[in-house]
Every structure is written in structure tokens, then in C-alpha cells.
C-alpha positions as CSV (number, residue, x, y, z in Angstrom):
1,M,36.3,94.9,97.8
2,V,35.0,92.0,99.9
3,T,36.3,91.7,103.4
4,M,37.0,88.3,104.8
5,S,35.1,87.0,107.8
6,S,37.0,85.0,110.4
7,S,34.8,82.0,109.9
8,T,36.0,81.5,106.3
9,T,39.3,79.7,106.2
10,L,41.3,77.5,103.9
11,S,43.8,74.9,105.1
12,N,47.3,74.8,103.8
13,S,46.5,71.9,101.5
14,R,49.1,70.2,99.3
15,F,48.5,69.5,95.6
16,I,48.6,65.8,95.8
17,A,45.3,63.9,95.8
18,P,45.0,60.8,98.0
19,P,46.1,57.7,95.9
20,A,42.6,56.2,96.3
21,T,41.0,59.2,94.7
22,Q,43.2,59.2,91.7
23,A,42.9,55.4,91.4
24,N,39.1,55.6,91.3
25,L,39.1,58.2,88.5
26,P,41.8,57.2,85.9
27,L,39.8,58.6,83.0
28,L,39.2,62.0,84.7
29,S,42.9,62.1,85.7
30,A,43.9,61.5,82.1
31,V,41.6,64.2,80.8
32,L,42.8,66.7,83.3
33,E,46.4,66.0,82.5
34,G,45.7,66.6,78.8
35,F,44.5,70.1,79.4
36,V,46.7,73.0,78.2
37,D,45.7,74.9,81.3
38,G,46.7,74.1,84.9
39,I,43.8,72.6,86.8
40,L,43.2,72.3,90.6
41,V,40.1,71.0,92.3
42,L,39.7,71.8,96.0
43,T,37.1,71.0,98.6
44,E,35.4,74.0,100.4
45,D,37.9,73.6,103.3
46,G,40.8,73.9,100.9
47,T,41.8,70.2,100.6
48,C,43.1,69.5,97.1
49,I,41.5,66.4,95.6
50,H,43.1,66.7,92.2
51,S,45.7,68.8,90.4
52,N,47.3,68.2,87.0
53,Q,51.0,68.6,86.3
54,K,50.6,72.0,84.7
55,G,48.7,73.3,87.6
56,R,51.3,72.2,90.1
57,A,54.1,73.7,87.9
58,L,52.2,77.1,87.6
59,C,51.6,77.1,91.3
60,R,55.3,76.6,92.0
61,D,56.1,79.5,89.6
62,L,53.6,81.7,91.4
63,S,55.1,80.8,94.7
64,G,58.7,81.5,93.6
65,G,59.7,77.9,93.2
66,D,58.6,76.9,96.7
67,S,58.9,73.1,96.8
68,T,56.3,72.7,99.6
69,N,53.5,72.3,97.0
70,L,51.1,74.6,99.0
71,L,48.5,76.8,97.4
72,P,50.1,80.2,96.5
73,P,48.8,83.0,98.7
74,T,47.5,84.8,95.6
75,L,45.2,81.9,94.7
76,K,44.3,81.3,98.3
77,A,43.0,84.9,98.6
78,L,40.9,84.4,95.4
79,C,39.4,81.2,96.9
80,L,38.5,83.0,100.1
81,H,36.8,85.7,98.0
82,L,34.7,83.1,96.2
83,L,33.8,81.4,99.5
84,E,32.8,84.8,101.0
85,S,30.8,85.6,97.9
86,R,28.6,82.6,98.4
87,E,27.3,84.1,101.7
88,F,26.5,87.4,100.0
89,Y,25.3,86.2,96.6
90,P,24.0,82.6,97.1
91,E,21.9,82.6,93.9
92,T,24.6,84.2,91.6
93,V,27.1,82.0,89.7
94,L,30.4,83.8,90.0
95,V,33.7,83.3,88.2
96,L,36.6,85.2,89.7
97,T,39.4,86.0,87.3
98,Q,42.7,87.7,88.0
99,E,46.0,88.0,86.3
100,F,49.4,87.6,88.0
101,T,53.0,87.9,87.0
102,S,54.8,84.8,88.1
103,C,58.4,84.7,89.4
104,S,59.6,83.7,86.0
105,G,57.9,86.7,84.4
106,H,55.0,84.9,82.8
107,Q,51.5,86.3,82.8
108,I,49.2,83.8,84.5
109,R,45.4,84.2,84.4
110,A,43.6,82.4,87.2
111,R,39.9,81.6,87.1
112,I,38.2,80.3,90.2
113,Q,34.6,79.0,90.1
114,W,32.3,76.6,91.8
115,L,32.2,73.0,90.5
116,E,28.9,71.3,91.5
117,L,28.6,67.7,90.6
118,P,25.1,66.1,90.6
119,A,26.1,63.1,92.7
120,A,28.3,65.0,95.2
121,T,27.1,66.1,98.6
122,S,29.2,69.3,98.5
123,A,30.6,71.7,96.0
124,Y,34.2,72.0,94.9
125,L,36.4,74.9,93.9
126,L,37.7,74.6,90.3
127,I,40.9,76.6,89.7
128,S,42.1,76.9,86.1
129,L,45.5,78.6,85.4
130,E,46.4,79.8,81.9
131,N,49.9,80.8,81.0
132,K,49.1,83.7,78.8
133,T,52.7,84.2,77.9
134,R,53.1,80.7,76.5
135,A,49.7,81.0,74.7
136,A,50.7,84.2,73.0
137,H,54.0,82.6,72.0
138,A,52.2,79.6,70.5
139,S,49.8,81.9,68.6
140,A,52.7,84.0,67.3
141,M,54.5,80.9,66.0
142,L,51.4,79.7,64.2
143,E,50.8,83.1,62.7
144,A,54.5,83.2,61.6
145,V,54.0,80.1,59.5
146,Q,50.6,81.4,58.3
147,Y,52.0,84.7,57.2
148,N,55.2,83.2,55.8
149,L,57.5,85.3,58.0
150,T,61.3,85.3,57.7
151,P,63.2,84.1,60.8
152,R,63.9,87.7,61.9
153,E,60.3,88.7,61.4
154,R,59.2,85.7,63.4
155,A,61.5,86.8,66.3
156,V,60.1,90.3,66.2
157,W,56.5,89.1,66.0
158,V,56.8,86.6,68.9
159,L,58.0,89.5,71.1
160,R,55.4,91.9,69.8
161,R,52.6,89.4,70.5
162,A,54.0,89.1,74.1
163,N,53.2,92.9,74.4
164,R,56.8,94.0,74.3
165,T,57.4,97.6,73.3
166,Y,59.5,98.6,70.3
167,D,62.4,99.5,72.6
168,E,62.2,96.2,74.4
169,I,62.2,94.2,71.1
170,A,65.1,96.3,69.8
171,Q,67.2,95.6,72.9
172,E,66.4,91.9,73.1
173,L,67.2,91.3,69.4
174,Y,70.2,93.8,69.2
175,I,68.6,95.9,66.5
176,T,67.4,99.5,66.2
177,V,63.9,100.6,66.8
178,N,63.6,101.7,63.2
179,T,64.5,98.1,62.2
180,V,61.8,96.8,64.5
181,K,59.3,99.2,62.8
182,R,60.4,98.1,59.4
183,H,59.9,94.4,60.3
184,L,56.5,95.1,61.8
185,K,55.4,97.0,58.7
186,S,56.4,94.0,56.6
187,I,54.6,91.6,59.0
188,Y,51.4,93.7,58.9
189,A,51.5,93.8,55.1
190,K,51.9,90.0,54.9
191,R,49.1,89.6,57.4
192,K,46.8,91.8,55.3
193,E,47.6,89.7,52.2
194,V,46.6,86.5,54.0
195,T,43.5,88.0,55.5
196,E,42.3,89.4,52.1
197,A,43.1,86.0,50.4
198,I,41.0,84.2,53.0
199,A,38.1,86.7,52.6
200,N,38.0,86.2,48.8
């Protein structure tokens, strides 16, 4: 584990970029808002120069709904590690990744890396936040259509793809564990049929 030096600090920056910055980059702002992931761009001192709506929402979820719009402590710690790593490994391109469980129970994967722009005089910290729970749900819904699952099989599959145990699925859907197993056996058979049809 990397220890923090007292010289490395991050301010308690808010997620709102100065209006002039956003006005000068309308295309970049539009692109970042269109991302599925949450995006935050910070200066080395922790000042946020851009954040998209998803990034702000995920940060609030990681902070427990805190309305102050400050960088959550978990992300701040990762940023500090990346800043520290630059002193120890100046020639190595590092991407720090860590997963957190948000206050709403979602699995959030955070990636923090350096963002170096050719025309810029200094580097920036790029934070991307992926809601793995929502991504798994979207994949499960797509697979449900692809495998032609029944509504009950779809409900079981969505929970299974969210890494729920058989017991948890049974409790949530008010069915027995044996019924969960039966539905999953049917789902796996349908998935095998689709996979074999694609392969042929």
C-alpha cells in the first residue's frame, strides 16, 4: 500500500465547472454527457473542470446522497494514490481501478488515470465511474430477448446476472430454490440453443 505524503493534497472541489469552461467546449460537453459512464475531469490540485450528469449522480450515491457535490472520500483517496504514484513511478502509465458498493446498493467501478492533452501545460485526472449493477441489468434484459425467455425466466435471469444467490432470488421473487434452479436450467438450455445456432 502506498502511504500519502503530506505534500500531496486535493481541495474539496465541487463538480460544477466554471461557466466559461463549459461554454468554450460545447462539443466536448455534449460528448461527455452522452457517455454511459460517469465522467469527472480534475486538475492536479483537485479542481473539477468538468463532470457529466451521470458522474455527479454516482458521486452523490457514493457519498450517501450528500447534496454538497464534493468528491466522495473513496474517490479522493484513489486520486491521492495516483498523485503519489507519479512521484514513485514517473515513467509508468498507471490506471487505478477499484469497486465500491454505493449507498443504494449498486456496484460502482471507478477508474482513475492521467489525461494528458498535447496543448495543455499540465495534466488532468480522468475519473470514469461505471455502474456495474445497471450494466449487468441491461445485459440481462438483452439476453432475455435474445434467448426468448418467459417473463418469470427474465426476472430470475436479471437477478442471477446481478450475482444474486439462489436463496436471494427465491426470496425476492417469492418462489422456492428448486423453482429458481428449474428456471435457470431452462434458461441455460435456451442459451445453449441460441449459441449453437449462431455457431452453425
